[in-house]
LORONU-330138 format. One line per 8 residues: for each residue x, y, z of C-alpha. Coordinates in steps of 0.2 Angstrom, whole numbers, plus 5000, padded with zeros to 4 digits. Layout:
REM residues N
X:Y:Z  ...
END
This chain:
REM residues 188
5370:5894:5462  5361:5878:5467  5350:5881:5481  5342:5863:5482  5345:5855:5499  5352:5837:5499  5340:5824:5505  5346:5812:5518
5338:5796:5524  5342:5788:5540  5336:5770:5544  5335:5766:5563  5330:5748:5568  5327:5747:5587  5322:5735:5601  5312:5746:5614
5314:5742:5632  5297:5739:5640  5289:5754:5649  5289:5744:5665  5307:5740:5664  5311:5758:5658  5303:5764:5674  5312:5751:5685
5329:5756:5678  5325:5775:5680  5320:5771:5698  5335:5762:5702  5346:5776:5695  5337:5789:5705  5334:5780:5721  5350:5769:5722
5362:5780:5714  5356:5797:5716  5355:5802:5698  5345:5818:5693  5329:5811:5685  5331:5824:5671  5347:5815:5666  5339:5798:5662
5335:5793:5644  5316:5792:5641  5315:5780:5626  5328:5766:5631  5332:5755:5617  5345:5745:5608  5349:5750:5590  5351:5734:5580
5354:5743:5564  5357:5760:5557  5360:5766:5539  5362:5784:5533  5354:5781:5516  5338:5772:5509  5338:5754:5507  5325:5748:5494
5311:5739:5502  5314:5745:5520  5299:5754:5526  5294:5761:5544  5285:5749:5555  5282:5743:5573  5278:5726:5579  5278:5717:5596
5294:5709:5601  5300:5697:5614  5318:5699:5619  5325:5696:5637  5342:5701:5642  5349:5696:5658  5357:5711:5667  5371:5700:5673
5377:5700:5654  5378:5719:5653  5392:5731:5657  5392:5749:5660  5401:5760:5648  5404:5778:5642  5395:5780:5626  5411:5785:5616
5423:5777:5605  5433:5765:5616  5421:5768:5630  5421:5750:5635  5437:5752:5645  5441:5766:5657  5451:5780:5649  5459:5795:5658
5454:5807:5645  5435:5804:5646  5425:5810:5661  5410:5799:5662  5400:5812:5671  5400:5823:5656  5396:5810:5643  5382:5798:5639
5382:5782:5649  5375:5766:5645  5376:5747:5645  5383:5735:5632  5377:5718:5630  5390:5705:5632  5392:5693:5617  5390:5678:5629
5372:5684:5633  5358:5672:5628  5349:5686:5620  5363:5689:5606  5356:5676:5594  5338:5685:5595  5346:5702:5593  5356:5696:5578
5340:5689:5571  5331:5706:5571  5347:5714:5564  5347:5701:5550  5330:5706:5544  5337:5723:5539  5354:5717:5533  5345:5707:5520
5341:5724:5511  5359:5729:5509  5363:5728:5491  5379:5732:5481  5370:5748:5475  5366:5754:5492  5383:5750:5499  5394:5757:5486
5412:5754:5491  5407:5749:5508  5408:5730:5514  5391:5723:5519  5386:5723:5538  5388:5707:5548  5385:5701:5565  5401:5711:5571
5403:5724:5558  5392:5739:5552  5393:5746:5534  5386:5763:5541  5389:5772:5557  5401:5765:5570  5411:5751:5561  5410:5739:5575
5392:5732:5580  5390:5731:5598  5373:5730:5605  5371:5744:5619  5358:5755:5627  5360:5773:5633  5354:5776:5650  5360:5793:5655
5363:5810:5646  5378:5820:5648  5379:5830:5665  5373:5815:5676  5387:5817:5688  5390:5799:5688  5407:5793:5697  5422:5790:5686
5422:5772:5691  5407:5763:5683  5411:5746:5691  5401:5749:5707  5386:5756:5698  5387:5741:5686  5388:5728:5700  5373:5735:5709
5363:5737:5693  5367:5718:5689  5362:5713:5706  5346:5723:5707  5339:5723:5690  5337:5705:5685  5331:5703:5667  5327:5717:5655
5312:5715:5643  5311:5722:5626  5294:5722:5619  5293:5732:5603  5303:5731:5587  5303:5748:5578  5310:5752:5561  5310:5771:5557
5314:5777:5540  5317:5796:5542  5320:5808:5527  5326:5826:5529
END
């Protein structure tokens, strides 16, 4: 009997929301919307790339970043397949809630530039039978790449209609500043 455990490597490339803006978003959710503080995500970020296998040449690192996303170009969503549009079979209060960045955002080119830095390491050997990632498609994980950021954990009690929350968020938050780019190569 083979008792060796299979080794898995995950690569995460993330733009981290500044600590100032993380606090600002948390205060908004608690004070303006009455969300329990324990339901607010601590390390808010946009995942610009994910792979469930090693890519030769990709190593863990962290560096300063400058990405500004206007809140007016975000929309609230349930963090589930098809969560961009309201679905009667999904109860938002019991799921993760976040924002997606609209493709018209002025920040999209910058987000894609960070993504491209990792896409350059996708080789035929690493991809196997999968088509390579692009601006819109991901070879690993969710097949459609849509920049998003999770804000709330399941059990937040948020209302089924996220429209009012999203409108107030866009009105009050202004710009979101992402100040670090982190690539984590994690092996288990």
